[in-house]
N, C-alpha and C positions, 0 to 999 in steps of 0.2 A: 853715350850722351850725344856724341858728335852725329851720329846717324839720326837722332831723334831732331836735332835743331836743323839740321840740313833738310831733312824732309819737310818739316814745317816751313821753312824759308821758301822752299820749291812750291808748297801748295798756296802761300800767299802772293807769290810773283807770278804765277800762272793765272791767265783769267780765261782762257779758252782751249779748246782740243789742239788747235792749230800751233799754239806756243809750246806744245809738251816737247821736252828734249828726252828723245827716247832712248839715247845711249846712257843718259844719267839715270832713268827709270830703269831699265834693265839692271845697271851695276848696282844699283841700292837694293834692289830686290834679290839679286844674285848673292851679294854680301850677307845680307839678312838669312838666306837660306844655309850659305856656309855655316854661319854660327849656330844654327839650329841644329845642323848636322853634328857639329862638335858637339854640342850640348847633349846630342842623343848619343854618341858615342862615349861619352863620359858618364851617361845614365843620370844626367843631372836633371830631371824632369821637372823640376820647378822652373828652372831656366829655360828649358824647352816650351813649357807653356806661357811662360813671360814673354819670349822672343816670338812666339807665335802670335799673341796677343797683340803686339806692337806691328807684325808685320801686316795683319790682317785690316789693323786700323791706320795703317800709314796711307800716303796718297799715291805713292809710287806703284803700291800692290794693287789699289783699287782701279788706277789708271790701267795698268797692265791686264788685269782681268777685264776690263770692259773692252780693250782692243782685242784682245783673244778670243771673246765672245762675238763681237761686231766683225772680224775678220774669218771666222772659223765657216766651214762647209753649211752648217745650217743656219747662217746669219739671217737667210730670208724666210726662215720658217719660224712664223710666230707662234706664242701659246695662246692661252684662252682670251688674254688682252688683245689679241692682234697686233701686237706692237712689235716693231722691227727697228734698229738703230741705223740707219742709212745716212745721217747728217752729221757733219761735226756738231752741230748744235745738241742734236740727240744723245750722242755720246757722250758730250760735258755733262749734261743733265743725268745721265745714269751715274756717272761719277759720285754726284752730289746725293743721289739716291742710295748709294751704297754706304755713305756716312750717315743716313739716318737710323736713329734709334727705333727699335720696334718693328725692324722690317719683316713683314710675316709673309710667306710664300702662299700664291693664289694654286688651286688645283691643276693638276697636270692636265693638257689636252689629250685626250686618248684617240687613237688612229689606229688603222689595221693595215699591216703589211705582209706580203707573202712570207713563208719560212723558208730559208734557204734549202734548195733542194726537195722541196714538198710543195703540194697545191693547196695546203693548209696556211691560214692567216694566223698572225699572232699578234697581240696587243703591243702598242708603242707608246708611252707617257712622254709628251713634248713639254718641260717647263716654259715659264716665261722667260723673256731675255734678262730681266733683272735677277731672278734666281739663277739662271744659268751663270750671270757674272758673279753673283755672290758664292756659288758653288766654286767658279774659277778661282775666286779670291782666297778662299779658305784652302783650296787644293795647293796653292804657293805654299803654304804652312805646313801642309802633310808631305807633300812630296821629299821633303829632307830627311824625314823620320822613317818612312816607307823605304826609301832608296837606302838608308843605312841599315836599316833592320832586314832587307829582304834576302831571300835566298840568292846566293850569287849565281844560281843556275836555274833560276825561273826568268821567263822572256816575255809571259803574256803582260799586258798593260804596263809595260815598263817604258819609260823615256829613254830613248836613244837605243833601246833594243828591237830587234825584230824577228822574223822569221829566219833571215840568214844566219843570226846568231845562234838560233835553236839549231838549225840545220848542221853548223859547224860543230857544234858541241856534240850531237848526236852521232856525226861522222867521226870526231876523235875517240869517242866510246866504243865504236862498232868496228873501227878499222884493225884493234890490237887483236893478237892471239888470244884465243879464248873469251874473246868477247861474247855477250849474250846472243843467240841466235834469233830472239824473237823481239819484237816491239808491241807492247800493249797500249792499246788506245783505249781510254775510259771517259765516260761523261756523266755527270752528275745529273739525275733528271729534276728540272724544278728547282735546280740549285738558287738561283737569285729569287725565286719565288717565296722561299721557306725560310730564309734567315728571320731570326725573331729580332724584333728592333731593340728590345732590352741588351740583347747580345750585341749587337752593332754599337750601341751607345756606349756601353762598357769596355770596348776594347778601339774605339777609332778615337784618337788623341786630338781632339777638337772642342769646341763647345759645345756642351751636350743639348743646350736649349736649342740652338740653331739646328744641329743634326735632327734632333728629335721633331722641328717644326717641318723639316724636308721629308721625313719619314710619313708624318701624320697627314701631308696636304691632301691626300684624295685625288680624285681625277673628275674630269667632265666629259661626258659621251654624247654626241649629238645635242649640245646645249644642258644637258641634264647633269646635275651635280650628283655624285656617288661617293661613298665613305672609302676609308683606306683599304686596298686591297693589295695583298703581298704579291706585286708584280714589278719587274725592274724595268725602270723608266729608260727611254731613250738615252742612250750613252751622252753624258753632258760633260762639260768642261771639268766636273770635279772628279770624274772617273779617271783612274790613271791611265795615261796615254799610251799608244803603241801597241796594240794586241798583239801578240805574235803567235 
């Protein structure tokens, strides 16, 4: 209850982007994430859902989501609306927008980039800044659940993990007597292209209506709107960070 009161008081006392006390914002979000992680360990899923709902509706989480998106590597890359958040005023307005009901995603802006190690091109979907911020907001509630339940020896798309951790693990496994003599590398062809939306909606612990809106947003290519196509959009702030 104290967290609810404190966050509401902060929202009322702050009137613009430059007044935000970032250490307090980070601390409040971290405390809520800790409570979500504990509820996950206790398998108290009703409490997990309740805490996630409070987190994504909190002023602190919305503020942090806008900060992450507006300071990311893609901050100058707009979606179909051509909008970027380069001024304190624009960032402040974005916080207010995240609090509005009925926020619906616009289509992704489709571009093509070269495939790594190939001359072929692959499609890339770029969400609008607002939807990137909405995704970053929900990620704050998803990360504690994912990190608590994840395989301790997985390193891809994990916060605070990277290739060096995977290398250390492989070395530890292979340096022993009787270690396996081979390492097999596998790749699932079209993995992200073929996830069924219903499967994702039933397994990702977040607001299903919001997730469904993201999945059904479709895309625009050369100014022409197209329907939903099962292709992985550009890595956004809602994707687990730190690909290993």
